[in-house]
N, C-alpha and C positions, 0 to 999 in steps of 0.2 A: 503494499501499498504507500510505502515512500518511497519508494522509487516510482512512482506513480505521480504520487506530488509533487516530485521532482521535474518528472518530466512534463510537468500541466505546465508547472512555473517556467521554464525553459522556455514551451512555445509561446506562454503568453510574452516573454520576455520578448521573443524576436519580432511577434507582432506588432506591439507596442512600439516597439525601436523604431527609431527614419530608418529609410537605409541609404547609401551613402549615395549622394546623390551627382550626378554623370555631369562632367564642366560645358555645356553646349562652346564652340566656340564657332564664330560666324568666319566666313571668307566669302568675299563678293569678287566675282569675275564677270569677264567678259565673250565665253565659248555659247556657242549655239547648237542647235544641232548635235548632229555627232559626236560633235569635239565635245560640246557639253557633257553628253551623255557618257563619255570615256573618262570625263573632271568628275564628276560625279558616280562613279563607279570607284575611284580614286578615294575620293568621300569614305562609301558604304566601304569599302575593304579593311582603311582604318577604323573606323568605328568598330566594321567586326572582327577586330581584332587583338581588342580591346575595350574595357569597359566603367573605365575614368573618362574619359574626354571622347564626347562628338563632333566634331566636326557637321557646318551644316553650311551648305554650297549656295548660292545665292548669284543669278545670274542679272547684271545692275545695267542690257548695257552693251554699247562696245568699248573700246577701253576709254575714246573721251569723258562715255558718260558715264564708267568707272569709276572713275578717277575722279570725276568734280561729283558726283555723287559723294566719296571716302569724306572729301575735303566739304561739303556742308556737314557731311556728319561727323565729324571731329569738332567743327563749332560749335557741337550742341551737344559734345559731347554723346555722342549714339553711332562712334565708329566702327569699322569690325576690328577684327584683332589682323588679321590677312587681307589685303585685299589687291586682285590680276593687274600689272601697271608694262602698258607697254613699253620697249628696249629705248625708244628715243624720248625717253620722260625722265629719266635715269638722272641725270643735272636739275633738273625741279625738285625731281622727289628729294634730293641733294639736300638742298636748297629748305625744304622744309624741317628747319631744324625747328628742335623739342617735339616735334611729330612723330619721328621715324624712330625702331628701334634694329639697326641694323644687327643681319641677317649672324654676324661670328660673330657678337657681346653677347646674341641671345644662345647661341648654342655652346659658347664658355661658360654664360652663365646657372645653365642649367645641365649643362655637365656630359650635354650629349657629344657625340666625334661628328665631327665638320672637319673636312681639308681643303681646301680648295684643291692640293692637286691632285686630289680624286677626281675631277671634275675635267676637260677639253679647255685648254687653254685659251681656242679666244672662245670658251663661253664665260669663263672662270673671269677670263682678263677686261671683260667688257663692263664687269657687274664691278669691279674693285676698287679699291681708293691706291692711291700712290704706293700704300705699303704691303699692294695685296690682301689687304682683307674686303671679303665677299659682301655687299651691304644689303644685297638683296638675296632671296633661292631661286635661281634660273628651275624657270616649269616648262615654257613649251619654248623649245629653241630650233630654226629654221633658217638659209641660207639659200640664195638661185642656184640651180641649179639646169646647164641644158636641154630640151626636150624634143626629141623630133620623130616625124608621121614616119616610119619606116617604110607606106608601100606608098605615102607622094614619092617616098627617096627611090624605088626599082621606079616608076612610074618616069620618072626625072634621067636615066639611069646615073646614079649613084647609089654610091656603096651603101648598103642599109645596117650595114654591121661600122660599120665606124664614125662616130660622132665628127664632126669638125673643131678643129681647139683654136685657130686663130680668126679672127677677126675678121683676115682678111682669106681664107678661108669660108666662114660662114656667108658672106659676101658674095659668093662664087657658088653654094651652096644655093643658094636664096636665087640667086638671076637665076637658074638653071630651074627652080621649080617656079620658080614665073614662067620662063621660057613652054613647062608644060603643059602647063593649063593654069596649076592656085592662085587661088585667090587673091594671097595674101604668102612671101619666099620666108618672113623671117615678122611676130610682134615680142613685145615687151611688156609684164605688166612692172604694176608698184616702178616709174617713170626717173625718178629720185632714185631710192633706194638701190633700186639693180643697174643705172646708165650711171651712175655720179657716184653714190657711198658705197655698194663695192666692184666697181669698175676702179674707184680708184685704191678701194684696198686691194685687189688682186694688182695694181701694177705696183705698189708701197708706194703709195702717193698720196703726199697729206690733203686731206679734206680740210681742216685750218689746222692754225699755228699751236702750240702749247698740249703739241701731241696732240690734237683734235683737239683739245677740251679739255684732253685731262692735267694739265698742265699750270691749270687756271680760269678763270671768270675773264679778264682777260684774253679770250683767245678771238684769233682774227682765217674767217672763212678765205680760203685761196684754191676752193677746186675751179677757177676759171682760170686755168694756166692750162698750157697748150698741148698738151695730149687730151683733159674732156675736153677741150672744144675739136681739138682734130678728131673725137668719136663724134662728137655732138653735130658735129655738122658732114657728118660719111653719112650718118642715121638720116637724115632729112636730106642728101644728094638721095637717098635710094627709096626716101620716101616716094618722090614726087614718078615713079613706079612699081611702086607695091612690093617691093623688093622688102621692103621693110615696111611695116606699117603702122601708128599707131593706134589703139587700140582704146585709149582713157590709163583713168585714174587705179589705182590698186588693181582687185581682180580683174576688171575686168576682159581682158585681153585671155581670159584664161580658154570662157568657154567657147571663142573662135578657131582657138586650137584644137580643142576635143570635137567639135564641130566636122574637123579635118576646111579648114579656110587655109589656115596659114601651113606652112608642115615643118619650119622653127618654131620653137616659142620658149623661155627663160625666164621664170617665174622661182616659186617661191619651190625647195627643197617638201615642208607642208600637206602641197600639191598631189604630189605623185599618186598616191591612194586614190586619190577623187577624175584622177584624170588615166587612172586603166582604170578602174572603173564603168567612166562611162564616156570611152575614144573607140569606135566602131574600126581598131586599125592597130598595126602593133605596135607598143611605145620604145622609139627608142633612148639615153638620156645620154648624156655628155657633163664634162663640169663649165664652168664657165669660162668663156672666150677670151682671147688675152691678144695682145698687141705683141709679138714679139721683139721687136727691136727696139721694145722697154725694158731696161736696166731694172732687174728685178722681179719682173714678170713672167710666171705667175707667181705671187707670194700665198695667203690666205684669203680667204673670203671672210667679209665681218655674220654675223646673226641678226635674220629680224625675232617680232615675237615678242615675248612676253620673261615677268617675275613676278615670287610674288612679295610686295611688303607686306612685315610690319608692323603693325600702328602702336603709338604708347597711350598711355591711361585705359588699358585696363585692366578689370583685376590680374593678382597675383598665377592663381591658378591657370590664368586659359594661357600665358608662356609657358609653360610647362607641359602644356597640351600641345602647342603650339611650336617646340620643338620637336617634340616623340613623334609630330605629322609629318615635320620634316627630314628627321630624321629616315624614321618608316618611305618617303618618296625618291630618297640616293639611294634606300634597298637596291641590289642589280636585279634584281626579280620586278621589281616593280618601276626601275625605269627603263628598261627590256622590253615590257608588254607593253608601256604608253609606247615606246619610240615604237613598236611593228605595228600598234593600232588604232596611228592619228597620224605616223609621217615624219612626227617630229624628233628632233636629232635624241640620241643618247646624250645624258647632259653627265654620262661617269662617263669613264673608259672602261670603266666593272659593266655597262650595261650594254653597250659597243663589244668590248670581248663575249660573252654571255651571248648579244643577238646571233653572231658569227659561228660560235659552237649549236646552236641550235640550228645552226642552217636555214635560217631567213634569209641571209643574202643569198645564197643557192637558188637560193626558192625564188625571191625577190628583187629580179637583176636592176641598178636603178638604185637599190633603197639604199648600198652604201659610199654611191657622189657623194653625198653631201660633205659623209663627215673625212671621207677623202682628198675633197676638197675644202675644210676648215680646218686640217690637218697638215697642207701641204708644205709648210713652213712653219718655224715659230711664231709667233704673232709680234711683228715690231711697233713703234710709239703708232703707224701710219695705217697698220691691221690689227689693234686690239680693240678697236669701238669709234665711239664716240662718247664724247661728254658735254656736250652744249648746253646752253640754258635755251629753252621755249622752242626745240629742234623739229617739234609739230609743227609750228608756225612757219619755222622756217627751209621744211621740205616741202610746205604747201606751195612759197614764191618759187619754189627751185618746179617744180612741180607746173605750175604758173609758165613763167618761161622759156620753158622745155616746148609745151602749149605753142605759145609763141614760132620758137624753132619752126618746128614739125607741121603748124599752118603756114609756114614761108611768108612769114611777115614781121621775122626779124635773123638777122644771121645768130651763128654762136655765141662767137664772143660776145658780142653785145646782148644777148638776153643771158650770158654766164655772168657776166661782169655785175649787168643791174643787180640775179638772182643774187650776189654774195654782196653785194652795197643793200640792198634791202635784210637782208641775212646780219649781213654785219650792225645795221640800226637795231636786229632784235636784238644782239646779243648787247649793246651798251646796256637797254635798259632795262633787261635781265643781272646786269652789274652792278647797275644802280640798284635794283632794287635788292639786292641782298650783298651790299657792302662789308659785313661780317663774315663773307666766309674766302 
């Protein structure tokens, strides 16, 4: 009877004792559609792996809308612990003193393993300070690669197994494609990202002084140099006969390639799976083209995409959970699955090695091109990334001026000079707004 009373007492104690509450951690992001589903799966997998913390992902619109929402939320102290921010807003986030909790500090404070050496150099370098400390957590990273339509190559008498390597080779192939009846020979997406920013990095040319802004806010744009002018001039000449055909900003060029209109397309490596799924022809892959007479080319390309920034002024328990979540995301098997399911780069060497060991690259031709290109050579101060304030606006100015060139309204030199002038004004405004940095 005594044992029965003891058992009942224990049961009642369990029933009336409050269960340990699970700490919820808000994660605001900018991924919709299939990518959004993959992101939600990451959160669900982490939540299922332990019971102390629950990551709650919330879609907030595109990158600009997501960052804007986080800024307004911070002012009312309703900000999330984690926010996804695109790569070109890195300098802007760094300037938000008191608002961000640098990832290297977070992981150190929470005693979670975190080493920049584990990440691909061109990825780690983009989001690190001059001392090599990573400020945000690399999440979705991509880089431009060349895609081509093997069926159109065969019809034009081109070798379908050999991708053009240099810009003159691209031009020659595009002319043959046009002669064979292709609507356009070549098109590119994201005009500034591909034809100015990555073009400069791949040719080891500075986009701006001060190591592309890594060395200080007083950087000045230098992309209006003879090599970039030569490239944009060449594209404009090809534009007149549709050897090159400008298709607009963002990803607007991609559907034209998928429909078989253009034989060669240069776009994000993260669209590889989408292109393969929606194209009714055999797709070939190649590295970004380069000019072989430019000293140092090819170097390495830089990334696009976004990272995860941690915001301050959240309860202490949340930061313990954020650090554990980042450690989870860094696991080779988690990163490899994210890379394989989305087309984004594996951010760690271990994830790349695991994907290769699993035979992913053997089964998916072209999937390793982006990693090969990013690791072609160790990054230099011209090819490790961009750290310029207000670069979202600067990129808009570059795109606007490129459109003037491709429409025949302005020569390349004048347009790039004007883009640099407009961009430098934005840099000086940013510098004045952040005098203590």
